[in-house]
N, C-alpha and C positions, 0 to 999 in steps of 0.2 A: 370515787367519782363525785364531782360537784353536783349537788341537787339541782334539778331543773326547776327554777322558780322565777325566772325573769327573761325579758327580751334580750338581756345582755349575754345570755347563754350562747356559746359558740359551738356550733355543730358543723364539722367538716365532712365532706363527702368526696371520696375518690371516684371520679367518673362523672361525666357531665352529659351522658346520653339521655335517651327517652325515659329511662327509669329514674334518673335524677330529676328530670323535668317534672314527672308526676309526683316525686317525693316533695319537691318544692311546693306543689299545690296543697299537700297535706300540712307541710311545715307552716305555711301561712296561717292555717287555722290555729296553730299553737303560738303564733306570734314570733316564730323563729326565723331569722335570716340565715339561710344556709351559706356556707363557704364551700365552693366547689373547685376541684382541680381536674383539668382535662387537657390533653395535648392539642386538641383541635379548637382554635379560637372561634370557630363557627358551630361548636357542639350545641345540641338541643337546649342545654341550660343557659347558654351564653347571653341570650336576650332577656332572661327572666331572673337572673341571679345578680344581686348587687355586688357580691364578693366572689366573682369568677376569676380564677387564676389559670393562666396558660402554663402548663408544665406536665411532665411525664409522671404518671402514677406508677411507672415501673422503675423510676430512678430514685435511688436511696436519698440523695440530698434533697431532691424536690419534695418527696413525701415527708421527710423529716422536718424540713423548714415549714412546709404547709401545716403540718399537724401539731407542732410544738406549742402553739398558743391556743389550741382548741380544748374545749371541755370533753367532747366526745368526737371520735373519728369513726366513720362507717364507710361502707363501700356500695357501689352499684354495679361493680364488675369485679371478678375474682383475680384478674391478671395484674396484681399490684405488688409492690415491693414489700415483702413480709418482714425482711430484716429491719427496715425503717420503722414499721409498725411495732415490732417487738421492742425496739429501743424507746419509742414513745411510751409504750405501756410501762416500761421500767421507770420512766420519769414521771409517771402519775397521770398520763393522759388515758382516759378510758377508750379502749379500742374494741368496737363491737361490729361484727363478730370477732372473737378473739383471734389474734394473729396465728396461733398454732392451729386453729380450726381452718382458717383460710388456707394455710400451708398444706394441710391434709387434703382439702377439697381441690386444690390446684392440681393435684397428682391423682389421676384415676387409679393408679396402682395402689397408692396408700388408701384411697377410698375403699377399694375392694378388700384390702387387708382388714380395714376397720369393720366392714360388714361381717367378715368371717370371724374375727375375734369376738364380736358381740352378738353372734348368732342371729344376724339380720339376713333374711333370705335373699340370695342374689344368684345370678347365673355363674356357673363354674368358669374358671379362667386360669391362664398361665401367664407368666411374665415373658416378654420377648425383648432381648437386648439389642439384637441386630436382625436384619431381614432374613439372613441365611437360616436362622433358627426355625423359621416357619416351615422349612422342609421336614422337620421332625413331626409335624402335627397334621400331615395331609389326611390321615385317617379321620380326623375330627372335622374336616371341611364338609359343608359350608360353616364358616365361622366369621366373627366380627373382630377386626383389628382396630384398636383405639390407641391413639397417641396418649401417653401418660400426661403430657402437659400441652397447654396452648390450644386445645381443641374447643370449638364453640359453634353453635348454630349449624351443626351437621359437619363442620370441618374437623379433620382429624379422625374421621371414622371411615373405614374401608371394609366392604363386604368381600370376603374371599370365598368364592364358590368352588374353586378347584385349584390344583397345583399350578395351572397356567396363569393364575392371577397373582402368584407370589411376586413376580417381577415388578408389579405395580404397587406392592405393599410398602409400608413405611419402614425406613431404615433406622429411625430414632427409637429410643426406648418406648415400649408400648405394652399393651396387654392383648392377648388373644382370648376372646370370650366365646363361649358356646352360643350358637345362634338359636335364640329361643323361638319356638313356634307359639307365638303369643296370640291371644284373642283380641286384646285391647291394650292400649297404652294409657296409663292413668297418672295423675299427679295429685299430691296433697301439699298444701301450704300450711306450715305449722310455725308457731311463734313461741318464744320463751323470753321472759324478762329475768333480771338478775335475782329476783326473789325466788325464782324457780317455778313460777306459774307457767303452764303450757296449755295452749289451745290450738285446735286444728280447724281448718275450713272443710267444707264438704268436698268430696272427691270430684275431680275434673277428668273428663274423658277427652283424649286428644286424637285428632286425625292428622297425619303427616302427609306432606307432599312426597310421593314416591320417588321423584327425581331430585328434589332439593334437600330432603331430610330436614325440612322446616315445618313447624306446626302451621297447618293450613286453617284448621278450625278446631275449636274446643268447646265443650259444653258441660254445664252442671245443672241439674244432677246427672251423674254418670248413669249409663244404662247397665247397672250391675245389681246384684241382690243386696238386701240389707246386711246380710252377713259379710259379704265382700266389702261393702262400704265401711262397716265397722272394723274389719280386719285391716284394711288399708290405712285407716286413720290411726289405729293402734300401733301399727308398724312405724308410721311417720313420727308419732309422738315418742316411741321407744328410741328411734334414731336420735331425736332431739335431746332426749333425756341422757342417753349414753354420751353424746357429745358435750352436754352441759353448755351448749352454745347460747349466747344472748343475741337475739335478733330474729330474723325471718329466714326460714329454710324451705326451699322447694324440694320435695322428694318425688322423683320421677320413678314410675313403676311399670312393670309388665303384669298383666293378668294372663296367665297361660291357659291353654285350651283345656287343661285338667282342673282349672279353678284356683291354681296357686298364685300368690302374689309375690313377685320378686322385685327388689329395689334395683333400679338401673343406675341412676346418678343423682347427685345432690347439687344444689345451687344455694349458697348462703346469703341470699339477698332477695329483694322483690323480683318477681319472675313473670315471664310471659304467660304462664298458666294461671296467674292470679289477677290479670288485668280486669277481668269481668267483675271483680269484687268492688270496683269503684262505684258501679251503679247497682249491682245485684245483691250486695251484702250490707248488713248494718254497719260494719266497719271495713273500710278498704284495706288491702294488703299494705298500702303505703302508710296509712295512719297506724296500722298495727305494728309495722316496723319501727316507727317513731316511738310508740308506746313501749315497745320492748326495750329499745336501746336507751330510753330515758328512765327506765325502771318504773313506769306507770302501770296501773292495772290494765290488763289486756282487754280489748274490746270484744263485743259480741260478734261472732262469726256467722250468724244465721243467714241463710240464703233466702232472700225476700221473694224472688221470682226465678223461674227458669231462665237461664242465660246462655247465649252463644257468643263466642268471641272469634273474630276472624282477623288475621294479620293482613295488612294492606302492603303489598310489595310493588316496587317499581316494575313497570311493564317491560317485557323483553323488546329490545330494539330501540330503547329510548334512554339517552344519557344527556343530562342538562338541567336547566332550571325547571323545577317541578310544576306541573299543571294538573289540577284535580278535576276530573271529568265525572259527572254524575252525582254531585253532592245534592243538587236540588231533588233528584228522584229519590234518593235514599232517605233524606231527612224529612220527607213528607210524613213519615211514620214517627210519631213522638217517642216510640220505644226503641228507636235506633239512635245510638250515641257514638259520635265520631270523635276520635282522638288522633290528631295529626301531630307529628313529632318535630315540626319546625326544622326539617332538613331541607335546605334550599335546593340541593342537587339530587335528582333522582338517577338511579342506575338500575339495570335489570336485577330483579330479586332483592333489592335493598329494602329493608324494613322502613317504611315511611309513615306508618301509623297502624292503628287498629280500630275496629268497630265492634261495639257490644250491642247485642240485640236481646231485648227482654220480652217475655210473654208469660201468661199464666200457664201455657202448655208448651212443653219442650219442642214437640214436633212442629208447632206453628213458628216457634222461634228459629228452628233450623231452616224451615222454608223461607222465612224472611232473610236469613243469612245468605242463602243461595241467591236470592234476588239481589242483595247488596253486592255479592261477589260478581254478579253478571253486569252490574251497572257502574260500579265505582272503579275508575281506572286512573293510574298515575303515569302521565307521559311528559315529554319535554317539548 
């Protein structure tokens, strides 16, 4: 890997959505101009990136041609062409996270096998090759069926409560996972550079929308015991160490009602559960990702204040040019930080931005977050 020592350094990013947009903001501090590839000419990055290329990050030739002149190639989305990344790596382009790790994480079945092989606690599961096989597991219902590939933001996940639900299950290769009676959903963001240094952020607690299976609100510090906090961080760092991955990894977890911590899924990139780090931590997840893939010393992950992050979704019943209602009301509080994703068109439930709320006391921050949710609307 070419050492990062000048503005001539070429860093390519596959994906130009909101994660890429926020990565650009951190890259500016390092004096790096990112090169971004995305199929959408109006992607969030398009207005902020001098070197924005329109093309598919799933197409071999597009990815290869984009990456061959880069010093480092990274991702802000997992659904990329791994074969092209492997070829780039053989030709001397540094690809972080490594293509083999992206390939593993793209497949929820391979993820689960990795957990089992490395004694990472996770929910029991079986492989499903076609829908008819679900009939063999009716005794284990209720259970969760997950597509092995292409699932994201709650898509590709189906709850099977009884045999009557089988007809609505997935026909494609999937896993059937024991439905965990969990107390909380947690996440830990962990980073590793090529030197092997590893560091983790404090645990985040997530609350999901019961209908959309999207994170509605998350906060840190999590409402868990010090022992559970330490255990979750140790598990996340062990996952990263076993992967030997370079970059940033989000480790999503369940805290069961018996106090056990189980790893649910991995995301090898900046993640929704780390947005709060921009204002709440010494080093944001975006700066940390850059530090990791540039093989620089990792930053301080200390949480400076209690933080709550809420996703801002397009309102139901509105599709069209986005209008933001309530910004004056919510930004009257200097501890409320708005991040809009530069998406011109709003749709029902589309992620249009997020808001981070800080306070010296977590409960006050949560109350402020509920106020923000009640006032900020995105309509057309």
